[in-house]
N, C-alpha and C positions, 0 to 999 in steps of 0.2 A: 249939596246932592250930587254935585259935579263929582266933588272931591270923591263921594260915596261910589259915584259912577265908575270913577277912572280906576278906584279900588278893586271893585267888583270885575272890569274888563282883563285888568293886569291879573287879577285871580284867574279869570276864565282863560286868559294865554298861558298863563304859567302851568294850569292844568292841561291844556291842550299840550302845549310843548313836553309837560311831562308824561303824559300817555303816550305821545308820539315817541319819545326817547324809549319808554319802556317796552314798548310793540317794537320800535327799530332793535334795541339790545335783545329784546328775547327773540326776534327771528335769527339776530346772529348767533343767538347761541343756541338755538336750535340746530340750524345749518352745522357749526362747528363742531356739536355733539355726534351729529351724523358722520361727518367728515372724519371726528377722533378714531370712531370705530372701525370706518372704512380703511384708516390709513393702518390703526392697528392690526388688522384683519389681513389687509395686504403685504405689510411687512412680515409677518409671521409666514405667509405663503412664500414669500420670496426666501426668506432664512430657511424654512423646510425643503424647498427645492435644493437649495445650496447644501446643506446638509447631508440630503441624498446624494448629490456630488462629492463632499467627501468622503462619504461611505463609499463611494465608487472607487475613488482615490486609495483610500486603503486597500482594499481588494485587488487592486491593478498592482500596487507595489508589492503586495505579498505572492498575488499570483505569478509575476515575473520570478521572485526570487524560487518558489514552489517548482515553477514548470523548470526553469534551468537547472536546478537540482535533483529533478526528477529524471529527467535526460542523461545525466551525467553518473546517476545511479545506476542507471538501466545498462550504458555504456560499458562503464565498469566493471559490471557485473558479466556482460558476454567476454570482455577482455579476459577475465579471471578465469571465465570458463576455457579459452583458449591455451590460457599460461597451464593450467589442469593438464589440457591434452597433451600439451609438450612434456609435461613431468609425467605424465603415465603412457597413454595408449601410444602417442605418437613420437615417445622418446627414444633417443639414439642408443643402441646397442641391443632393441628389442627383438631386430628380425636380423642381425650380424654381430659382428664383433663389435665392443664399445670403442668408441673415439677415443684420442690421447687426452690426457688429463687436462692438458692447458686448453684445449678447444673448449671443453665441457665448462672448464672457468668459466671462461668468457660467454660462454651459453648459458648456461644455468645460472649465473649471479644475475646478468641483465634479465631473465626469465624471474628471478626472485625479486629483482628489482621491480619488476613492471606489477607483478601479483601483488606487492606490498603498497605500491603508489595506488592502485587502482582500491584496494580496501580499506586505505585511509581516506580515499576519496569518496566514498560510499558513506562512513561515517561522518565525516564534514558535511558531506552534501543533507545527510540525513539530520543533522542537527540543524543545520541553516534553514533547510525546508520548513521541518516542525516548529523551529522558533518564530519564524515568518507566520505561519498559520496561526500559531498559538496566539500571536501577537494582534492577528488582523481580529480573531474572533473574540478576544478580549477587548480591544478596542471598540468592536460593533457593538459588543453586548453592557459596555460600562460607559463608555466617553463618548463617542462618535454619535450621538443619537441625535434623533430629529427632534428642534426644540418645539415640543407642541405646546401652548398655554395652557395654562390651568384654569379652572372654573373660575377662580378666585381673581385671576388675571384679566381674565374675560367680562366678570362683572365688574372690577373695576374700569375698566375701558366701556362698557355702558353708562349712558346718563340719560335719566328720567327726565322728564319735561317738568315735574313740579321741582326739580333741585335747582332752578334758577333761583326759587326764591330764596335758596342758601347763600349766593351772591353776594357780594360787597353792594351798597348803596351806589357807590361809584360808578361801578359796572353796569348796575341795571338802569341807572338814570344818567348813563354817559350821555353827551350831545354829539353828535356825528359833528364831524370838521372842527371843530371848535374845542377840543380837549385830544387829548391821547386816543387813537384808535383802538388800542387793545391788543394789537397782534405785532407778535413777534418780527424782527426785520431780518430775516433767516438769509437774505441775501448780503448782508453783512456779516455774517457768522463763516469761518472757514471750516469746511468739515475736513477731519483729519483722514478721512475714510477715502481719498482721492489716493491715499500714499506720496503726495507731494509735501515737502517741508518748507518751501518757500510760501510767504505771507506775501499776497499781492498789497500794492500802496493803498493804504485808505483801510485795509482789512484788518481784523484782530485776530491775532492767533487764539487756537482755543484756550492755552493755559493762563492767556491773559485776562485781569480782570475787566468785568463791564465797565463800558465808560460812566463818567460820573453825568450826573446830570438828565438820566437817559430816563423817560416815564417808563414807569413800569407796564408789564403786559395785563390782560382782563384776567380774572380771577380763575376760569376755569383753564385758561391757557396754560396759567402757571401750574395747575394741578395736573394738566395732562403729562407737562414733561416732566414733573415731579413723581408722575405715579408710572405712566407708560413707558417713559424714556429713560428712567433712571437705573436698569438691569437689574440682575440678580446674584452677580459674582463680584467679587473685591476685581478692580481692574487690575490687568497686570503691570502696566505703566509701559508697554513694549510700544515700541515706534509703529506708526501708523502704518508701514509697509511690510511689519512683521507678517512671517508666517503663519497661517491658520493654526489653531492648536492642533487639530490631526496631525499635520506634518510633525509640530514639534514633538508629539506622542512619539509617533512612529519612529523618527529619527533619532529619540531617545533611547528604544528598544532595539532597531537596527544597528546602533553603535555596540550592541554587545553580540551580534553574530555576522557581522559585514566581512570578519577574517574569516569565517567559517567557510562563506559562499564564494570569497576571493581564492584562497586556498585551496577549495574542493577544485578549483578550476586549474590549478598548479599542478595538482596531483595529476588529474588525468591526462593534462599533458606530458607530463613525468613518465606516466605509467606507456604512455602510446609510444616516446620515441624508446624507452627500456624494449619495449616488446618488439617494434622495428628493429631494434638492433639484435636482439635475442633470435628473432628468425632469422636474421642473416647470417649468426654465425651456426645456427642450426642448420639452414642449407649449406653452408661447406661441409659440416661433418656428414650430412646425409648423403649429399653429392658425389660426396670423394670415396666415402666409405663404403655407401652399400650402392650406389647408381653407377659407380665410377666414370663418370663425366668429366673430364679436365678442364673445358671450355665453359660449359654450361655452369660450372661453381661460381666463376668470375662473373658470368652474364647476370646470373641472379643476384650475388652478393653486390654488384654495381647498380642495381636498379632499386633495390632497400636501400643504400646506401644515399642515393640521390633524393628518395623519399624522406628519408630520415633529416636530411639537409634542407630539404624544401620546409619541413614542418618546424624545424629549428628556426629557421629564417621566418616564417610565419608568424611566428607566437612570440619571440625574443626580440626586443628593439635595444637599440643604442640606449645608455643609461641617459636619465634626465638629470636636469639641476646640478650639472657639473660633479655626480659622484665620483669618486675616483675609483676605478676599475683595475684589480690586479692581474686578472686573465680575460683582455677583452678579445673578442672574436675564436675563444678558445672552445667555444660549444661546438664548432665544426670539427674538432679531433674526433670526435664518437664516430661521424660516418666514416671519417678517414682512418681510423683504428681496423675496419673493416679489409681494407687492403692488405697491409702486412699479415694479418690473419691467413687471407686467403692463400698468399705467398709462402707462408709458413706449413700450411695444410699440402702444397704441394711438392714440396720440398720434402716433407715426412714422409711424403707417399710415393715418391719418385722409383721408378723401376730398378735401377741399379743401387746398390748401397755404396755411399761415398759418405767419409768422416767429415770433409769439407762442407757438403751440402747439409748434414746434421747440423755441423755449428752454425751454418748460417740460419738455419730453422730456428735455433733458438733464438739467436739475435732477432729475426722477425717475431718471435713469440714476445719476448719483452719491450720489442718497440709495440707491439700490441696492446699490451697490458699498460705501459707508461701512459700511452695515448689514452687508455680508457681513464686512467689516475687523473689526469689532467682536465679531462673533458668533465668527471663527476665533480672535481673542485669547482669548475666554472659553473656548473648546475648548483652547487652550493653556494657559491657567489651570490646570481642571480635571484636566488627563493630566498634571501634575506630581506629584511624589509627596509626601507629608506625612507628620508623626509622630502622625494621629489615632487610628492604631488602637493606641497604647500604651495597656496597663492595662485592655483591654477583657476582661471575662470571657469564656470560652467559654460557646456556648448551642447548643444543639442545633438543627440545622436552619440556621443562620446560619454566613456566613463566619467563619472564626476564623485570626488568624496569631500564632505565638507571639512572645514577647518578642525585639524587635532586629529582627523582619521587617518594616521600616515604608518600602520603597522602592516604594510601591504610593499608589494614587491613593485617598483616603477618599470620593470624589464616587461612585463605585462599587462602594459596599461591600455593597451587598444584592445585586447581580449577578454578582458573581464567582463563586459557588459553589465556594468552595476549601475542602478538607477537610486540615487539618495533623494528624499524629499527636499524640494527646494526653501531655502533660508529665508525669503521674502518674496510679497505679491509682484506681478510684473504690471509695468504701466498700464493701467486701465482695467485692473481687476480688484475689486472689493471683497470684504470679509463680511457681509451683515449680519452673520451668524455671531460673531464677536461683538458688533456693535450692540446687537438686541442683549446677548448677555450681559456685558460690560456697562452698555448706556452710557450716558452723559457725552454724547457725541452730537455734532452740528450746532444749533443755536443752542443748546443746554445752560450752556454759561451765559447768554443773553437773556435767556425767559427766567432761569430759578434763580440766579445771582449766589447770594449768600444766604441764604433763607434758612432758617432754623433747620428744618427736614433735610435739607443737602448736607447740611455741618454734620447730622447724627449718620447721615447714611455712609458719607465719605470716610468717616473714623471706622478702625477695625470691626468687621462684622462679628456678631456675638453669638448668630445662630449657627448650626451646625451647618447649615447651607453656605454661610459666608466663610466658612473656613475651607472651603472645597478645596481650594488650589493649594492650601498648605498643608492639608492632611490627605489629601488624595495622595494613594501610592503610586498611582497609573501617571500622576501630572509632575511630579519633579523628584529629583534625587534619584536618577535611576543607580540604583547599586553596580559595582562593576562584580562581574562574576570571576574575575581572577582576581579578587582581592587575597584570599587566602590560599589559592592554587595557580599561583603563578606559570608551573612548569606546563599546563596544558593549554597554553595559546597555540591556535593553530599555525604561526609560523615556527614556534618552539618545535611543534611536532614534525613538520616537514622535514624542518633542519635538520632535526634529530635524524630521521629516516637516511636524509642524503649525507650526513656525516658517517652513518653506520657503512653506508655504501662505497664510501671514500677507503674507510678502514678497512673494509673487506677488500679493496683491490690492493691495499701494502699490504696485507697477509697473503692474498694470491701469490703477488710478486716474491714475496719471500718464501712462499711454500714452493715455488717454481724454482727458485735457486736451491731449494733443498733438494729437489726432482734430478739436477743436472749434476749435482753433486753425488748422490748414494743412489740415485736409479729412480725411474718413474713407478716401480713395483715395489720399492722398497718397504712401504708402509702398509701393504696389501696382502692377502694370501691367494689371489687367482693366479692361476698360471700366465706368466709374462706372456706367451704365444697365444693367448685368447685375446690380447688387446692390440691393437696395430699403436704403433707403425711396425711394419715386417723388415723396412731396411735400414732400422736404427740398431747400430751395434748394443747388445744388453750390456748392462755392467754388473762385475762381481760384487759382493757373492749372488745379490738376489735373483739379478737375471741371466746366469751363467747357464747353459744347457737346460735340461730338461728332468722331471722326476725319472726319467730312465738313464740318467748322469751319461748324456752325450757329450764329448769332452769340447766340443766347439761352442760360441757363443751363438745365440738366437740370433737369427737375422744374417748370419756370415753364410751359411750355406743354404739351400731349398728345405723346405721342410718335409719329414718324412711320415709317412703315415704314424709308425709308431709313436712318434711324437705327439701326436693327436689321442693316444688310448689314454691318457690320464684323463682329460677332458670328458670324454665318453663315460669312464669308468665311473665319473663323480656324478653325472647324470642318471645313468642306472647302477647306483651303490648297491642294492640288493640283487641284481639280477645277474652284470657282468663283474669280470675281474681281468683285466687284460686281454679283453676280446673274446674269454673263452665263458660260457655259461658255469655257473656253478655246478660242482658236482653233486651237493647233495643239499636238500632245502629242507631247514629245520621244520618238523610236524606241529601242527597246532595241538598243544594238552587236549586232551581230551576234558570234556567239562564233567567236574563232579558233582552229584547231587541231583543230576537230572533225573537219573532212574527211567523205569518203565513208562512212568506218565508223560515225561516230556517225547522219547520216542513215539508213542500213541498221539500225544496231540501233533507232532511233526506228519505223520502218516496220515491222520484224519484232515490235514490241512492240504494236502496234496490229492484228497480225493474230490471228485465234483459233489456239491451238493445236490440232491434231486431236486431242491428250489431252483436250482441255477442250470440244472438238465435240460428241463422243460417247464413250458410255461402252464401256470397252473388255470385250471379251469374256474368261471365265476357262476354265480348265480342270479339270473335275470329276474327281476321283480313283475307283475303284474301290476301296472298302475294304470289309470284311467286319468288322463290328462286334458287342461283345456283345448281347445281349439286355437288355431293360428299361434301356436306355442312352439317354439324354437329354442330353447334356452343355451346359454354357453356357459353358467356359472352352477355350481353346486356348493352347498354349503351344508354342513351336518350339525344336528344337534344331539341329544340325549334321547335313550329308549326308543332307538330306531327313527327319530325326527330327522329328515332331510327335505330340503327347500331348494329348488333351480329356479334360476333368475336370468331373463335376458339382459343385454347390456346397457337397456334403456330402461329397465326398473318393473317389468313384468314378470311377476315369480308365480311357482305356485307348491305348495308344502306338502306332503304325505309322511305317513309312518310306514315304514317296510317293515319285513321280517317277521310278522304275525300271523301268515295264512291268509291264502284268500287273496282277492283282487283288493288293492288299495284305491281310495279315490283320493285325488288332489286337488285341494280348495287352492282356489287362486287369489291373489294380493295385487295390491298396486303398491308400488313406493313414492312416496310424495317429496318434494323439493330437492328433486336430482335433474330434473328437465335443462337446467341452464349448464349441468355440467357435463364433462368428458364422458365416452362409456365406462360402465363398470368391467374391471378385469379380475378383481377379488373380493371374495365374500365370507364371513367368519359368522357362525351361529352361538352365540354364548353370552354370559355376562359381561358387562362394560358400563362404564360412566356411573357407577351406582346403582345401577337397574340390574336384577337378577336376570334379565333375559334381554334378547336384541341381537339386531344385526351390526356389523362392523363391515364396512364396503369400502373398496379403494379403486378410483378411477385411474385412467390410464395415463394422466400426467402427473398421478401420485396425489391427490386429494383425498382426504380421510373423512371419511362420512358416516355418520351413527345414526341408527334409528332404534330406539330404545325402547324396551317394553315388549309384552308377549304377541306372538302372531296374533293379527287381527282375525276377526271371524271370516267367513267364506266371502270373498268379492270385497273385501274390506279394503281400505288403506292404512298402509303401514307410514306414520309419519317420522320423514328424515331429515336430517339438515348437516350442517357444518361440523365436524366432530369437535371444533374449537368453541361453538354452544354449550358444549357438555363437558367440558375441561381436559380436553383433549387436544393433540397437533393438530392445525389446521391441514398440514401436509405432511408425507414421507420425506428423509431425508435423500431426497433427488435435487438434481441441477434443474434450473429453467430450462425449459425447451427439452428435456430428456422425456421418453416416453417408456413406459412399463410393459413387459411381457408376460408375468406372473406376478401375483404378491399376494399375503396373507399376513393378517395382524390379528393380535389376540391380547387377552389380559393373563398373564400367567404367575403363578405364585413367587414374588421375589425375582432376583436376575436370573435369567437362563434357568426359569423354574425349579430353584433350590430351596424355596421356601421364603415365605415373609410376605410384606407387604406387596400388594398386586401391581406389578410393571407390564407396562406396554410394549410387545414385542413386535417387530416386522420382517419379514422374511420377504425377497424381491429380487427380481432377475430383470435385467434394462434391455430392450431391444438391440438387437447386435451383440450382447453379449447374455445370451439366452444360457449359455453352459454354465454359469457362475451365478450362484447364490449367495448374496448378501443379506448377513443378519446384524440387526440394531437393537437395541434397549433404550428406553426411554428413562433415562436418571436425571432428576432436576431441572425438567424443561429443556433437557437438551438431549440429541440421539447419540447414543455412544457405541461404537462399533463392537460386535461379539465375534465374528469372524464371517468366513466365508465358505463355501462349500461348491463342488463339483458335481454339476446332474449326471448321474448314472445314465451311459450309453447313449452322451450326448449328442455324439457324431451321428447317429440315429433319430435323434427326437427332433421333430418338427415343432410338437407344442410341449409346454411344463405346466404342470400345475403345484401350486404349493399350499399347505395347511398345517396346522398345529395341532397336536394330539397329546391325549396323555398328561398334559399338564405340565409338559418340560420336553415334548418332542417333537422334532419337524418332520412332516411326509412330502417327500419328494415323488411326483409321479410324473410319466412322460406319455406321450401319445402312442409308444410303442409297448406299453404294458410294463415297463421296469418302473417298481415301485422301491424305495429306500426309505428308511425310518431312522434317524440320527438322535443321540441325546444330545441337546444343547450343553448341560454341564461339562461333559468331557469329549463332546462329539462321537463318541463310540456308535459303530453300527448297530442299533438293535434288531432290527429284523430287515429283508430285502427280499424281493422275489419279482417272478415275470407274471405279469398276468393276462389270459389269453382275452384280450378285450378288444382287440384291434383286428378286423379281416375285412374284406370288400363288402361294400355296401352299408358301412358303417362309419362315423365319424366321429373320432373319442374327442371331449371335449375338457374334462377335469375331473377330480378323484377329490376324497375328504375321506376322513376318519371317523367310521362308524361304529362306536362301540369297540370290538376286537375285529373288526373287518376294515376294509377299504371299500368306499363305494364310489364306483365310476360313473360318469355322466357320459352317454353316446348317443348319438344321435342315428336314427335308421331310416333308410330312405324306402319308403312306401310308397309306391308308385312317383306322382311328382311332388310330394311332399315329404319332410323330414319330420318323424316322431320320437319324442326323448324316452330314452329308456335307462333303467338303471341295474348295473352288474355289482354284487358285490363278492368278495375274495377274500381269503382271509391271506396274512402276509406270518410267515415262519418266523419268530423268535431266534436270535443267535446266540448260543453259549459258549463263547471262546474258550471258558475253562471245563471244560467237560471233564477233563481228569485231574483236575488239580486238588 
């Protein structure tokens, strides 16, 4: 019995211990399950916030490139406009004699260089800006995405209480303190996310195998690490402090366009200094030739030369990295070349003729040209790329190029304003997005070890998602855009332009030598005396004498008036000959075949039309209108129907021209109270309906009221025309206000027949004398043309309407009416109607059958009452006698 009791007691104690262990381990399981999901959710939230930061990085990198290049494009465009001004309206010789050829060579060549460099800058900047914007858009929409977990991942991270039954028996009945506690020793694991490569004593590196004899973790802990912390892409194997993926991707794209951005900055610099020098030479020619101010020419040229030297000193710095320079500091010969050019102009335009001074003049001219040649050779030298950027450490606020990005000139290092993505994480920075995507960080090896699940996972992924890094075109192996087109590299484009400029100075020096030998006017046909200098001795045979045969050289003696006759003769070749008017002028042969009809048409065209001589009277129709009704718009239908409307949508319709007194039936327009006031109305078919109103607001909104007119005191349902397959607005810019407008559906474009097309005629406030006409084609507004309002200088108000299926009717408050055909612009009819007088206020007009219906307000006591007046419009027939 004692033995049985001991066994029973032992069994009871064992059952109690087992029950306690079960409860204890189940409580641990439930706690770990809750913490597992909490950690899973927190890690994804942090990763999402960091991904948003990464997306902001991409936007900031692209925005810097886009903003810089936008400013350079705008600035280059303005400078190009100034260059064109010097070529055209502001050119030398426009208001007086043209300057000597040598000063024009200095001026125009630099001006052409400025224009060319600015144009090249625009194209390079546009390419860099659009590439950066496109790269940003592609990365943000394809690669740099917020790592939102899938439902499958969320389900895997979630644990049910009943799943405790699926754990191993050893973990379910583990005795606390007497066996392995089942928790990973995360304090012994070295996390590679801190960017440190050193392993503290007693700690194991991530790549080292787990310690032998180590008790394994609980089964649910191992499952958590195998599932939640395994990652979803193949690990890249990069160092722990490697730059995040979005930086590496953007750098791969930026490497393809960074040269364009840098050389756009170089181009705008070359363009500006060329324009400054061109302006200095322009001033020498203008001030000496047209203003005749000796000291002013030197003062202005000196100021611009100093400016050019300062800009050169600011942008070009000494070479870095021991690069050999063949022409050091020779960039300052450009501003220096302005001084001999100024001296040459003074000698060329001295008061007295002196052969010695002319010889000195040519010497200074060649000095200026040689200095220009050496100066441009120096510009070619500094624009070539070098390796000076290699090995430079990144410094905040300074330009930095990663290793291998060496196709740039180091002379402009400090003015490139270039920012490349970082190549590694800074101390204290972490890439949790990468940890979640790649997984296997921290205590992963400590927990998982060499489990079969890990081994299968570590092998090359077979799923399409696992091949993301290898197959994604945005991730790796960016193709070089210059593989097959090496000649389009930016540095080659800029260097080619600088080389051509050097060649042109050699060409001009050679041409100037030819001018010295054979004369400045040897290769042109203009009279030599029409171009200064007046003090230089002319050369035989091209510059000797004048067309009148004077025996002395030009400039040897003061010029006589007779010597100028040849120039005046050419200016008026058809009127003058040596100062005398031509004795006879050939008469124009009479036109044959014109006959009597041409003479009669000419005679009739000179006789004033009766319709133009006096205003045509109109017929006032008796209509009973509603009370408190002061309409401002009128729309005409068919068979004498017409409607008058207020700008806020109250209207009345009546039928006139049938004898007796007509009674107008009121109606209201719904759906327009939130819109601006109405300024135009058309009554006719539209939007698939056989009848209805088309309305236009003052801001250009288009409103459709389909269907027949409602019964008396009824409501006409209206809404935005976009609800009926028509455009929402007319082709007006935002903020513009219309003075008058009309819309209508006409058969075909400009009423030439075919499918109905929506046409609009409108006049803007401030431009009321001009009517613009548009037609809608393929959901776009296309301009048809413009026309002037007749007698617009006396018209305080204008009304527009479409009539006859292809004509436009323009009426003014002064009674002037004109009907023109849209297809060819011909005037179909015009007249002046007597509709305006004291006590009446004209409001508008429309085409009523073969007449024009005018709406005017008549003052009666303290109120204004509407009145309808119709008048005919005589049709014109220009081919009366054809």
